[in-house]
N, C-alpha and C positions, 0 to 999 in steps of 0.2 A: 502744302509743306508738311514734311514729316515731323514727328514730335522731337523735341529737344532731348539730348542725352540724359539718361538717368544716372545719378550718382550712386556708386556702389564701391565698396572697399575692394582694392586690388588683392587684399589678403584672401578674398574668397576664391581666387583662381585655384582650381584643382585639376588633377589629371582628367577628371570626368566632366570638365566644363563643356557646356553646349557648343557644338561645332556648327556654325552658321551654314557653311557650305562644305559638306563632307567630301565632295569630289571636284575641287576647283581644277581648272585647266592647268596642265603642266606640259612642258616641252620635252622633258626627258625624265628618267627615273632618278629618285634620290639614291645616291651611291651608298651601299651598306656593306660592312664586312667586320672582321675582328682583327685583321693584321695591321691595317693603317690606311689613312686617307690623305689625299692632297687635293686642294682646290686652288686654282689661280686664274688670273685673267688671260692666260694664253696656254693653249694646249701643249706646246713644246715644253714650257716651263713645268707644267704639271707632270708631264712624262719624266722629266729629269728628276723632280722631287721623288716621284714614286720609285724610280730606279735606285735612288740613294737608299730608300727604305728597304728595297729588295736586297741590296748589298750589305745590309746589317747596320746601316746608319740609323740614328734616332731622329726625332722630329726636328731637332735643332740643326743637325747636319743637313737634312732634307730641305728645311726652310731656307738656309743660307744658300745652298746650291740652286734652289728655285729662284731666289731673289737675284743672284748673279745672272742667271739665264734671262730673266725678265729685262735686265738692262740691255741685252742684245736683241731680243725679239720684239720689244715694244719701246724703241728708242725715242719715240715721240711722246712717251708717257713717263719715262724715268731714265736715269743714267748713272754712271759711276760718280758723277759730280754732284749728286743730289743728297737727300736726307731721308730719314725713316724713323717712325716710332714703331716699336715692337712690343707685343704683349706675350709673355711667356708663362707657362706653368711647368715647372720641373718637379716630377713626382718625388724625387729625393729631397728637395727642399720643402715641398709641401705648401707653397704659397705662390700666388700670382705676382709677377714682377713686370715692370716696364723698363725697357731700354730706351733712353733718350738719344736718338741719333740725329737730333736737330742741332746743327752747328750754330754758333752765335754770330752776331754782327762783328766785322773786323774792327780792330782798334782805330782805324781811320774813318770809320763810318759814323760821323757825327752830324747832328742837325745843322750845326754851324757850317760844316763843309758843304753839305748838300743844298741847304737853303741860302746860306750867305755867300759862299764862294762860287757855287755853280748856278745859283738862281733858280733852283727847283722848288716847287711846293708839294711834290709828290715823288716818291721813288719810282724811277722808270721800271716798267714791267719786263723789259728785255735788256740785253747788253751786259756790261761789266759791273755797273754800280750797285746792282741788286744782289750780288753774290754774298752769301754767308759762308762760313767754313763748311765744306762738304763733310757730311757726317755718316754716310751709309757704309763706306768701306770699313772704317774702324769699328763701327757697331757690329758688323757681321763678324769681324775678327774677335771681338769680345765674346760674342755668343758662341762661336766655334770653340774658343779656348776654354770658357768656363762651363759650357753646357753640352757641347758636342763631343764626339768621339773620334772623328775622322781627321785625316791630314788635310792640309790646305789644298794639295793637288786634287784630292778626291772631290772637293766641292767646287773648285775653280775650273777644272779642265772642261766640263761641258760648255760653259760660257765661252772659253777660249776657242773651243772647236767650232761653235756656231759663228763666232765673230770671224774666224780665219777662213772657214770653208763655206760659210753662207747659210742662210735660212730664208724661207719664202716670206717676202715682205707683205705684211697685212695691208688691206685696203686703206685703212685710216692712216697708217704711216705714210703711204704713198700720197694720199690726199693732203696731209699736212706738209710734206715736202713741196708739193705743187703750189701750195698757198704762199710759202716763203721762198720760192725759187728765185724770184726777182731780187729779194733782199740778199740772198746768198750770193747771187751773181754780181750785184752792184756793190755790196758793202761787207759781206762776210765770206771772203774767198776760201778761207780755211774750212768752212762748213760746206761750201760748194764742192771742194775736193772730195769729201766723204760722201755727201748725200746727192750730188748731181754727177754720178759717174758718166764720163763721156759727154758732159755738158747738158744732160737731159734728166728729167724726173723719172726714176725707175717705176715701171708699171707694177701694179699689184701682182703678187706671185713671183716677182723677180727673185732669183737667188741672190740676196743682198749680203755683201761682206763689209766688214770694218776691220781691215787687217792691222791698222795702226793700234786700235784698241786691243786686239789680240796680242800684239807685240808688247803693249804696256803691261797687260796682266801676265804674260809669259816672263817678262823681265822681273816683275815682282815675285813671281813664283821661283825663278832662278836665284834671286838674291836671298829669298827666304830659306831655300834648301842648301845654300852654299856653305853655311857654317856648321852643319851637322846638328846633332841633338834631337830632341823629341818634338812633339807637336807644339808645345808651348814656345820653344825656342824659334821654331819656324814662323809662328804667328807673330812673335815679337819683332823679328826681322822684317816681315811683311809690313807691319805697322810703321816701322822706321822708314822703309822705302817710300811709303805713302806720305807720311806727315813730316818727315825730316830729310828725305832723300830726293831722288830724281823727280818724283811726282810733284812734291811741293816746290822744288826749284823751277820746274817748267811752268807751273801756275804763277809763281811770283814773277818770273821773267815776262810772261805774256801780259799780266795785269799791270805791270809797271810801264811797259814799253808801248803797248798798243792803244790807240784811240779808236773806239768802236762805236758805230752808229747804233742808237737805241730808239725806243718808241717816242722819246721826247723830240726826235727830229734832229738831234745834235750828237756828235761823237764825244765820248768820254773815256778816260782811263779808269781802271778799277782801283779799289783801295785794299783788296785782299792781298796779304803777303804770306811768305813762307813762315814768318814768325807767328802769325795767326794760326796757321796750320799746326805748328809744333806745340803750341800751348794748349790745344783743346783735346779732351778725351771724352768719350761717351760715358754716361752715368746710368746707374740702375736705381730706379725709384719705386716706391709703393704706388699702386694705382689709387684713384679716388673711386667712390662707389655710391650707389643709391639702392636701397632695398625696395623691390617692387613685387609684392606678394611672395611667392616661393623663391624669387630670383634676387640675387645680388648682382647688379650690373656694374661692371668695372670699366674705367676709362683712364687714359693718361690725364695729367694735370692741365692747368690753365695756360701752359705754353702751347697747347693745342686747343682746338675748339671742342675736344672730346666731351668735357662736362656739360656742353649744351644739350646732349642727348639725355643726360641725367636730369637736367632741369626740365626738359620736356616731359619726362616720365613723372617727375615730382608734381608738375602741373596737371598731368592727365590722371594721376593716381586717384582712383575713386570713381571715375566715369565708367558707366556700364558697357564697356567695349565688347565684353563677351556676349552681349545681346545684339550687337550690330554687325552687319556685313561690312567688311573693310572697304567696300566700294560705295557704301551708303553715304549720302550727303551729310548726315549728322556726324558720322565718323570723321569724314574728311574735313568738314568745317571746324569741328572742335579741335582736331589736330592742328589745323592751320593757325587758328587763333592762339593756341598755346605755344606753337613754334615761334610765332611773331614775338611773343613776350620773352621767350628764352633767348632768341637771337639778339633782341635788343639788349638784354643783360650781357651777352657775349661782348657786344661792342662797348658797353659802359664799364665793364669790370675786368675782363680777362687780359692777362699779360704774363710775362715770365715771373713766376713767384719768387725767383731769386732777386728780383728788382722791385716788385710791387706786391703789396699785400692784397690778396684777393679773398673776399669774405665768402668762401665757398660753403662753409658750414651754414651760414645764413641763407645763401641762395638755394640750398637744398632742404631747408628746414620746412616743417609742416606749417608753422604760423606764417612764414613769408609767402609760401605758395598758396595758402588759403586766401590771403589777401589778394595776391596777384590773379588768382583764378576768377575773382569777382569781376575782373575786367572783361572776361569772355562773355560776349553777348551771343546767345545761341541762335539768334535770328539775323544778325547783321555783321558783315565783315568790317574790321577796323582798318583805317587808312593811315593811322598814326604809328610812329615808332615810339614805344612807351617803355623805356628801361625803368627798373625799380630804383628806389632811393634808399640808400643805406648810409647813415651819417658817417663821414670820415673816409668813405671809399668811393671808387669809381671816378669817372671823368666825363667830359662832354662827348656826346656822340657826334662824330664828324661824318658828313655826307658831302662828297665832292661834287655831286651832280645827280640829277635824275635822268636815267637813260631813257631816251625816246626813240622808238622805232628800231631798237636793237633786236637782232634775231635771238630768239630764245635759246638758252643753253642747249636744250634738247635738239635743236635743229641740226647741230653738228653730228648727231647720231651717237647714241649709247654713252653719253657723258664724256665724249672725247673733247679735247681742247678746241675752243673756238679761236681761230687764228685770223687776224685781220691785217690792216696796213702796218708797215714797218715792223712786222713780226709780233704785233700785239697778240698776246696769247692768254686765254683763260686756262690756268694750269689744271693739269689732271695727273693721274697717277696709275698705279697698279696695286694689286692686292694678292696675298697668299695666305692660306690657312693649312696647317699640317697637324695631324694627331697620329701618334704612333701606337703600337700595340701595348706599350707600357703605360700609356695614358699621358705622356708628355704632350704639350700643346705649344704651337708656334703660330703667331698671327702678326703680319707685318703689312704696312702700307707704304711701300717705297715710292718716292717721288722726286721731282726736281732734276736738273741736268737734262731737260728735254732738248731734243735737237733744235727746237725753235726758240729756246730760251736765251742763248748767247752763243757766240762763235766757238767752234771747235778749237781747242788748244792743239796746234798741229803736232807737237811732240808727243801728245797723249792719245789723240783720236776721240776725245769727248769734250763737251762743254760743261761748264758749271751751272748751278741753279740760280734762281732769282727770287728766293724766298724772302729777301729783305724788302720786297715791294709790299709786304704786309705790315711794315712799320708805318707809323704816321710821322710827319715832319713837324707836327705841332708839339710844343712842349707840354709836359704835365699830364699826359694821358697814360693809361696803363700800357698801351702798346706803342708809346713814343720810341723813336730810334735812340739807341745808346750803344756804345762799344761794349762788346762782351755779352750783350743781351740776346736771348732767343726771341725770334719773331713769334707772334701768336699764330701758329700754323693752323691751316685747315685740316692737316693730316690727322687721322684718327683710327685707332684700332679698338675693338670691343671684345670683352669676355663676359660671360655670365656664369655664376654658380647657381645650381638648383638644389634646394634643400641642403646647402652648405658644400656640395660637391662640384668641382669643375665640370661644366656641362657644354658650353657653347662658345665658339670663337667666330667672328664674322667682321666684314668690312667691305668697303667699296671705294673706287675712285670717285671723283666728282667735285673737288674743291668745296665750296660752301654747301653743296648738296650731300656731302658724305654722311653726316649724321642725320640728315633728313631721311634719306633712303634707309639707313641702318635702323632708325627708330621705327619706320613703317614695317620693315621686315620683322623686327622683334615683336611688334604688336600683333601682326598677322599670325606669327608662330604661337604666341602665348594665348591670345584671346580667341582666334578663329580656328585653332587646331591645325593650321597648315603645316605640312612637313617642310623641310628646308627648301626643297626645290619649288614647291607650291608657293611658299612665302616669297621667294625670289621672283617667280614668274608673274605674280599677280600685278594688275595695273598699278602704276606708281605715279608720283607727282613731286613737284618741288615748288617752293616759293622764292621770290626774289625781292621781298619786302624791305630788306635791311641793306646797309652798305656792303658791297661785295668786297671780298678780301684781296682781289686781284685788281691791278690797274685796269680802268681808271677809277675804281672804287665807287661806282655809282649804285643807286638803288632804284627799284621799280615798285613803288607802294601798291599793295593789293594784288600783285600779279601772282597767279598760280598757274604753272604749266603742267598739264594733265594728259596722260596718254589717251589716245582716242578709243582705247578698249574699255574705258570707264563707261558705265551706263549713261545713255543720253539723258535720262531723267536726273541723274546726279549732276551732270554738267549744267543743265537748265536750272536746277535748284540752287547750285552754288552761285551762278550768275544772278539769280533773283535775290540772293542774300547780299549781293554787292561785290563779290569777288571778281577780279579782272581775270577771267579764265582764258588762257591760251591753250588750244588743243594741239598737242604734238603728235608725232607718229606713234604707231602701235607699240613699238619696242625701242623706246628712246630714253627711258629714265632709269639710270643706274647700271652698275656692273658688279653687283654683289657676288661674293662667294662666302661660304659658311661651312663649318664642320662641327660635329658634336660627338660627345662620348657619353655612353650610358651603360654602366657595367662593362662588359667586354665588347659591346657594340660600338662601332665607329661609323659615322655617317658624314656625308659631304654633298655639296651641291654647288653649282656655278651658273652664272648668268648667261642666257642665250643671246642677249642683246650685243650687237657688234660682232657676233659670229666668231668669238675668240676664246672665251672662257670655258674651261672644262674641269670637272672633278674626276678623280680616279681613286680606286681603292679595292681592297679585297679582304 
């Protein structure tokens, strides 16, 4: 057995810190230039974003255009009816900001209705009952209006073009459609019309079109431009068409009148209404942070799982990770045990801070984490879920069941959704990072409205999301369902300042795994000296020790899923320490992208897993 980690202050991290592996394997070069960089989970979207920069747009114009394009080219991972957190740094304003694009639960979404009237003990993971107010569109409009420079047509036309004229369907989208084809044919005919053209599953590489979606966005654009005026007037009319016009009316009509089969095995009507749509607006918030050596790491608040990464860093602060190889058993064991503690706290304390007081200052404090870190046994894996105790805060941790024999998340490949019976789906998402020549930064993790989440609304060409499945139907918990409340989302974006200057943006799809992979990337970059691409390409892992955020909310105590590129000695040692190690494929963990700025230098990298993500720049 190798020696246990040595405590050492993270404040000792310096540019000259020892690099354990100066030449780790990498699949492609780290992109570098001075003009601007774009990285996303799909090459077409990256090309669109880079094209916007070339036309004179800034990072916010390019980010919005990229995000709209991702809705078209990765429909199994996000869509117009979904939600998004966005992290921004506007050079003019001089401060990082978070745009909350997570819509709340509808007015009719009450525990009494779901549990009492419908007889449910958990929110279904598919269908109409799990819809929150879709937040992506209005969030992109806010960013374009307040931070961007271009007209609506400039950022929306690429997505319209690909939806109308087609784009090559990626393999994972085709595979997802195949898995839910029977559901579509038997229960969701409006989805079959779009995703089973000619009654069959489109093959990978098929030039796939969604003309009804193109018509929806074309109509929004037409109504936006009809009244004249400048950019702001156009954007205001686009928002009205979405939240108070024909889009909201179509959603209201479908959700009131249709009974739709969901994963509960029964058909249900939805509760989302046009009034819910009209009453919601995205908000701008200050990020929360943790100082880790030279770095101030920034995350959205506890309406996301984002602060769990900060809690992991708070627990890990002081371990001598710059002395360890990131694939060493000591490195991985220590990370796993600290992650278990952080995720237990996520379950006990996190919720919408507008509804529940979350003691985040305590959760990130040195005294609290000094006590919590004493629970980490350097020689033995814990099998318990051990949230901290803070008087007057938190709630019981609910576990609906222990998953037995379930295929590991990674088995689906590259963090894609796992789709099972009746449309059961482990949610996933996309990601985009943009930095322009001025130093503006845009990082977003769009999600929801997946093709497998709920039926396509026929008048619009897209489904809505199912983020409300992250609420509990038990009373009195931080994440209990309530009208107007934001679900505690898995969606997370990250930014880091270095020596007080905006430096790094990054993120990944992956549900509960997002902040696990993001934390590993950051530690490899900071402690092992990996550049962005090397830190993405390195062998990765995730744990499933805690209750999952998606239906059926099960946990797998002690399970760690590790890519088979990890050293055999590390796998053997982790098992010896009691971890339940499942070895996955060589390139199955995470779909990270990242971008950084350092003086005039702009750098970017994207994940090779899944054969979709690319970075571009010059």
